VMD Tcl script that draws the C-alpha trace (Angstrom):
set ca {
  {70.15 166.57 108.43}
  {66.83 164.83 107.77}
  {65.93 167.01 104.81}
  {69.11 166.30 102.74}
  {68.41 162.53 103.47}
  {64.84 162.86 102.44}
  {65.78 164.64 99.10}
  {68.39 161.96 98.31}
  {66.03 159.17 99.00}
  {63.17 160.71 97.02}
  {65.45 161.45 94.16}
  {66.57 157.89 93.85}
  {62.79 156.58 94.27}
  {62.01 158.89 91.28}
  {64.76 157.51 89.19}
  {63.65 153.85 89.91}
  {59.93 154.71 89.10}
  {61.14 156.51 85.95}
  {63.42 153.64 84.87}
  {60.68 151.18 85.55}
  {58.18 152.98 83.44}
  {60.41 153.31 80.49}
  {61.26 149.59 80.60}
  {57.56 148.70 80.73}
  {56.82 151.06 77.93}
  {59.73 149.57 75.87}
  {58.95 145.98 76.41}
  {55.22 146.73 75.61}
  {53.88 145.61 79.03}
  {50.19 146.39 79.30}
  {48.10 146.99 82.57}
  {44.68 147.28 81.10}
  {41.95 149.57 82.35}
  {41.35 147.44 85.52}
  {37.62 148.08 85.29}
  {34.72 146.08 86.82}
  {32.95 143.59 84.58}
  {29.28 144.63 84.19}
  {26.74 142.01 84.01}
  {23.48 143.99 83.93}
  {22.18 142.06 86.98}
  {20.76 144.05 90.02}
  {20.89 142.26 93.32}
  {18.09 142.46 95.94}
  {19.91 144.92 98.26}
  {20.50 147.36 95.61}
  {16.66 147.14 94.55}
  {15.66 147.74 98.14}
  {17.79 150.81 98.45}
  {16.53 152.27 95.19}
  {12.77 151.74 96.27}
}
mol new
graphics top color blue
foreach p $ca { graphics top sphere $p radius 0.5 }
foreach p [lrange $ca 0 end-1] q [lrange $ca 1 end] { graphics top cylinder $p $q radius 0.2 }
display resetview
């Protein structure tokens, strides 16, 4: 009983993810790379660890 229910829920979840992805792609939504901004500064704790 649990396995067919799990398969049904998983399939519906995958449909939701697919539809959301297609809508985001068609509307031109961007997420960006979400990377850290590098400043070139080295704090004191990193200097001590490197030494």
